[in-house]
VOBA-1610 file (N, C-alpha, C; in pm, whole numbers, padded with zeros to 5 digits, always signed):
BEGIN
Met+08774+00101+07125Met+08779+00191+07240Met+08641+00195+07301Asp+08632+00171+07432Asp+08501+00173+07498Asp+08473+00313+07554Ile+08357+00330+07613Ile+08313+00460+07662Ile+08407+00514+07770Arg+08456+00424+07858Arg+08546+00469+07965Arg+08674+00529+07907Glu+08730+00462+07807Glu+08853+00512+07745Glu+08827+00644+07675Leu+08713+00655+07606Leu+08678+00780+07538Leu+08661+00892+07640Lys+08594+00864+07751Lys+08575+00965+07855Lys+08709+01008+07914Lys+08799+00914+07939Lys+08932+00947+07991Lys+09006+01037+07892Leu+08995+01005+07763Leu+09060+01084+07660Leu+09004+01226+07657Leu+08872+01238+07664Leu+08809+01371+07664Leu+08845+01449+07790Asp+08845+01383+07906Asp+08883+01450+08031Asp+09027+01499+08025Ala+09117+01414+07977Ala+09258+01452+07969Ala+09276+01573+07877Phe+09207+01572+07763Phe+09217+01684+07670Phe+09158+01811+07731Asp+09043+01797+07798Asp+08979+01912+07859Asp+09067+01978+07965Lys+09141+01897+08042Lys+09226+01949+08150Lys+09363+01996+08100Ser+09397+01960+07977Ser+09529+01997+07926Ser+09528+02140+07871Ser+09648+02192+07849Ser+09659+02325+07792Ser+09663+02321+07638Ala+09662+02201+07582Ala+09663+02186+07436Ala+09529+02231+07378Asn+09531+02290+07260Asn+09409+02332+07193Asn+09362+02234+07088Ile+09453+02149+07038Ile+09420+02054+06934Ile+09477+01918+06971Met+09397+01813+06950Met+09444+01677+06972Met+09380+01586+06867Glu+09460+01495+06817Glu+09412+01401+06716Glu+09447+01260+06762Phe+09350+01168+06750Phe+09372+01029+06788Phe+09312+00941+06679Glu+09385+00838+06641Glu+09337+00750+06534Glu+09379+00607+06566Asn+09287+00513+06544Asn+09320+00371+06551Asn+09245+00300+06439Glu+09242+00168+06441Glu+09179+00092+06332Glu+09030+00118+06322Glu+08965+00150+06434Glu+08820+00164+06438Glu+08769+00303+06399Phe+08839+00406+06444Phe+08790+00541+06418Phe+08901+00644+06434Arg+08863+00769+06407Arg+08956+00882+06418Arg+08884+00995+06490Ile+08953+01058+06586Ile+08897+01171+06659Ile+08990+01290+06643Tyr+08932+01405+06611Tyr+09007+01530+06604Tyr+08937+01627+06698Leu+09007+01672+06802Leu+08951+01762+06901Leu+09017+01899+06887Asp+08934+02003+06888Asp+08985+02139+06871Asp+08906+02231+06965Lys+08974+02285+07067Lys+08907+02373+07163Lys+08873+02509+07105Thr+08937+02548+06996Thr+08915+02681+06939Thr+08795+02684+06845Arg+08743+02569+06806Arg+08629+02564+06714Arg+08501+02540+06792Thr+08388+02589+06741Thr+08261+02572+06810Thr+08165+02481+06734Val+08202+02435+06618Val+08116+02350+06536Val+08120+02207+06590Thr+08002+02145+06601Thr+07994+02005+06644Thr+07940+01924+06528Glu+08017+01829+06484Glu+07978+01748+06371Glu+08019+01604+06400Val+07921+01515+06412Val+07950+01375+06438Val+07880+01293+06330Pro+07955+01225+06243Pro+07892+01147+06137Pro+07821+01025+06194Ser+07705+00989+06134Ser+07631+00873+06182Ser+07694+00743+06135Gln+07759+00742+06022Gln+07827+00625+05968Gln+07976+00654+05958Pro+08062+00557+05996Pro+08205+00579+05975Pro+08234+00594+05826Gln+08310+00696+05790Gln+08342+00721+05651Gln+08493+00717+05633Pro+08541+00645+05530Pro+08685+00645+05508Pro+08731+00786+05473Gln+08848+00823+05527Gln+08900+00955+05502Gln+09039+00945+05441Pro+09061+01015+05330Pro+09194+01011+05269Pro+09297+01070+05364Gln+09418+01017+05359Gln+09525+01062+05447Gln+09567+01206+05419Ser+09546+01256+05297Ser+09590+01390+05262Ser+09489+01498+05301Gln+09380+01459+05364Gln+09276+01554+05400Gln+09322+01648+05510Ala+09282+01775+05502Ala+09321+01876+05601Ala+09247+01850+05732Pro+09308+01877+05848Pro+09244+01853+05976Pro+09114+01930+05995Gln+09096+02047+05930Gln+08974+02124+05948Gln+08851+02051+05893Gln+08870+01953+05806Gln+08757+01882+05746Gln+08718+01759+05827Thr+08790+01730+05932Thr+08759+01614+06016Thr+08652+01652+06118Pro+08574+01554+06166Pro+08471+01584+06266Pro+08533+01641+06393Val+08462+01735+06454Val+08507+01796+06578Val+08412+01751+06689Leu+08468+01696+06798Leu+08387+01656+06912Leu+08406+01760+07022Thr+08295+01803+07082Thr+08305+01902+07188Thr+08247+01844+07316Gln+08231+01929+07415Gln+08181+01884+07544Gln+08037+01836+07536Gln+07964+01869+07429Gln+07828+01820+07413Gln+07828+01668+07403Val+07926+01611+07334Val+07938+01466+07322Val+07969+01406+07458Glu+08056+01470+07534Glu+08092+01421+07667Glu+07969+01420+07757Ala+07886+01522+07750Ala+07766+01529+07832Ala+07671+01415+07794Lys+07663+01381+07667Lys+07578+01271+07623Lys+07627+01139+07679Val+07757+01118+07683Val+07814+00996+07737Val+07779+00983+07885Glu+07788+01092+07961Glu+07758+01088+08103Glu+07612+01057+08128Cys+07521+01100+08043Cys+07379+01076+08061Cys+07344+00929+08043Glu+07421+00855+07966Glu+07391+00715+07939Glu+07432+00622+08053Val+07514+00668+08146Val+07566+00585+08252Val+07479+00598+08376Glu+07437+00482+08433Glu+07354+00481+08553Glu+07439+00452+08675Gly+07387+00484+08792Gly+07455+00453+08916Gly+07543+00566+08965Glu+07609+00539+09078Glu+07700+00635+09139Glu+07843+00587+09120Ile+07935+00679+09126Ile+08077+00647+09110Ile+08146+00653+09245Ile+08225+00550+09275Ile+08315+00553+09390Ile+08453+00583+09334Ser+08512+00692+09381Ser+08640+00739+09327Ser+08753+00716+09424Ser+08873+00722+09372Ser+08992+00703+09454Ser+09012+00823+09547Pro+09036+00797+09676Pro+09059+00907+09769Pro+09205+00952+09772Met+09291+00886+09692Met+09434+00918+09695Met+09502+00873+09567Val+09627+00912+09554Val+09711+00868+09443Val+09778+00738+09485Gly+09782+00641+09396Gly+09846+00513+09429Gly+09824+00411+09321Thr+09835+00283+09359Thr+09814+00172+09267Thr+09693+00092+09314Phe+09600+00064+09222Phe+09475-00006+09252Phe+09497-00157+09250Tyr+09453-00224+09355Tyr+09457-00371+09361Tyr+09320-00423+09399Gln+09271-00523+09324Gln+09140-00580+09348Gln+09141-00683+09461Ala+09258-00737+09495Ala+09267-00846+09593Ala+09383-00820+09688Pro+09382-00887+09805Pro+09491-00867+09901Pro+09624-00925+09855Ser+09621-01022+09763Ser+09743-01079+09706Ser+09712-01130+09566Pro+09814-01153+09484Pro+09789-01199+09347Pro+09715-01334+09339Asp+09730-01418+09442Asp+09666-01549+09442Asp+09524-01547+09498Ser+09485-01438+09560Ser+09354-01428+09625Ser+09247-01383+09527Pro+09121-01420+09555Pro+09012-01369+09471Pro+08991-01220+09498Pro+08930-01147+09405Pro+08907-01004+09425Pro+08811-00980+09541Tyr+08826-00865+09606Tyr+08736-00829+09715Tyr+08591-00823+09666Val+08570-00762+09549Val+08436-00749+09491Val+08441-00775+09342Lys+08327-00815+09287Lys+08315-00829+09142Lys+08177-00779+09101Val+08156-00764+08973Val+08029-00713+08921Val+07915-00803+08968Gly+07811-00739+09019Gly+07693-00812+09067Gly+07693-00835+09217Asp+07807-00818+09284Asp+07814-00838+09429Asp+07733-00730+09502Lys+07664-00772+09608Lys+07596-00678+09698Lys+07690-00655+09815Ile+07723-00529+09839Ile+07824-00489+09936Ile+07757-00419+10054Lys+07806-00448+10172Lys+07757-00382+10294Lys+07849-00266+10330Lys+07794-00166+10396Lys+07873-00052+10443Lys+07989-00104+10528Gly+08110-00053+10499Gly+08228-00094+10574Gly+08305-00210+10514Gln+08246-00276+10414Gln+08314-00388+10348Gln+08426-00336+10257Thr+08538-00407+10254Thr+08652-00365+10172Thr+08620-00383+10024Leu+08646-00278+09946Leu+08624-00282+09801Leu+08752-00314+09725Cys+08864-00257+09772Cys+08992-00273+09703Cys+09103-00222+09793Ile+09225-00230+09743Ile+09341-00174+09812Ile+09403-00070+09719Ile+09443+00042+09777Ile+09521+00139+09702Ile+09654+00153+09774Glu+09759+00112+09703Glu+09894+00119+09759Glu+09950+00257+09733Ala+09991+00323+09840Ala+10052+00455+09829Ala+10176+00457+09916Met+10290+00479+09855Met+10417+00487+09927Met+10440+00360+10011Lys+10418+00244+09949Lys+10440+00112+10010Lys+10345+00083+10126Ile+10239+00162+10141Ile+10137+00137+10244Ile+10011+00091+10173Met+09956-00023+10219Met+09835-00079+10160Met+09713-00020+10232Asn+09639+00064+10162Asn+09521+00131+10218Asn+09395+00063+10168Glu+09315+00007+10259Glu+09190-00057+10219Glu+09083+00050+10200Leu+09014+00044+10087Leu+08903+00135+10060Leu+08775+00061+10096Glu+08699+00117+10190Glu+08576+00053+10236Glu+08454+00125+10180Ala+08345+00048+10162Ala+08220+00104+10112Ala+08160+00197+10217Glu+08114+00314+10174Glu+08054+00410+10265Glu+07904+00389+10280Phe+07847+00298+10198Phe+07704+00269+10203Phe+07680+00132+10141Asp+07564+00072+10168Asp+07528-00055+10107Asp+07506-00031+09957Cys+07559-00120+09874Cys+07547-00100+09730Cys+07566-00231+09654Glu+07539-00225+09526Glu+07564-00335+09434Glu+07668-00287+09332Ile+07768-00370+09304Ile+07873-00333+09209Ile+07817-00351+09067Leu+07811-00242+08991Leu+07765-00247+08853Leu+07882-00262+08755Glu+07997-00201+08792Glu+08112-00204+08702Glu+08239-00171+08780Val+08345-00243+08749Val+08479-00210+08800Val+08547-00132+08690Leu+08584-00008+08716Leu+08632+00083+08613Leu+08783+00087+08596Val+08857+00015+08682Val+09002+00019+08680Val+09056-00123+08675Glu+09164-00142+08602Glu+09229-00273+08594Glu+09319-00294+08715Asp+09334-00420+08756Asp+09421-00455+08867Asp+09564-00411+08839Gly+09626-00344+08935Gly+09764-00298+08919Gly+09778-00165+08847Glu+09668-00104+08810Glu+09671+00023+08736Glu+09693+00140+08831Pro+09779+00235+08794Pro+09796+00354+08878Pro+09671+00440+08872Val+09636+00499+08987Val+09519+00587+08995Val+09561+00719+09059Glu+09485+00822+09030Glu+09507+00953+09088Glu+09390+00987+09178Phe+09402+01095+09251Phe+09292+01143+09332Phe+09169+01164+09244Asp+09056+01112+09286Asp+08926+01124+09216Asp+08915+01038+09090Thr+09006+00943+09067Thr+08990+00850+08954Thr+08869+00761+08983Pro+08773+00750+08890Pro+08659+00660+08912Pro+08707+00515+08923Leu+08667+00446+09030Leu+08707+00307+09052Leu+08593+00209+09028Phe+08476+00242+09082Phe+08358+00154+09072Phe+08237+00234+09036Arg+08148+00171+08959Arg+08014+00227+08936Arg+07921+00137+09016Val+07841+00196+09106Val+07758+00118+09198Val+07615+00172+09199Lys+07526+00088+09253Lys+07387+00128+09274Lys+07357+00108+09422Arg+07307+00211+09488Arg+07271+00199+09631Arg+07158+00098+09649Val+07170+00020+09756Val+07063-00076+09788Val+07015-00057+09929
//
């Protein structure tokens, strides 16, 4: 799981009405509890027996989320609408932009399809693409981060 996925998971949990969430895969295990105030993050992954009570698992709070945000440079270009993100005008075409491209104000960054209408998202300022944060064909919501950029 990369930082983007972890941030999405934390954002989803923060916005939900749930007080407890647990996620586990081959690499690690996360137990989130809004009712607890203790922050405990182990420096080394430690195997945990399956019979262990949830209260003994590490608790991640918004302090960890704030640390993740501090490590990321650049500005975020977010989706102005709900729809489907497309990097290119057609499946056979090259993407409008890729990492490392220098973009001019007004240049098309992507297409967001909403209700069968293809809406081109244009750059509001000159910038360099540092990261594309969404996969081609992925549904996006209002304010979903699409690109991380650096003004030039």
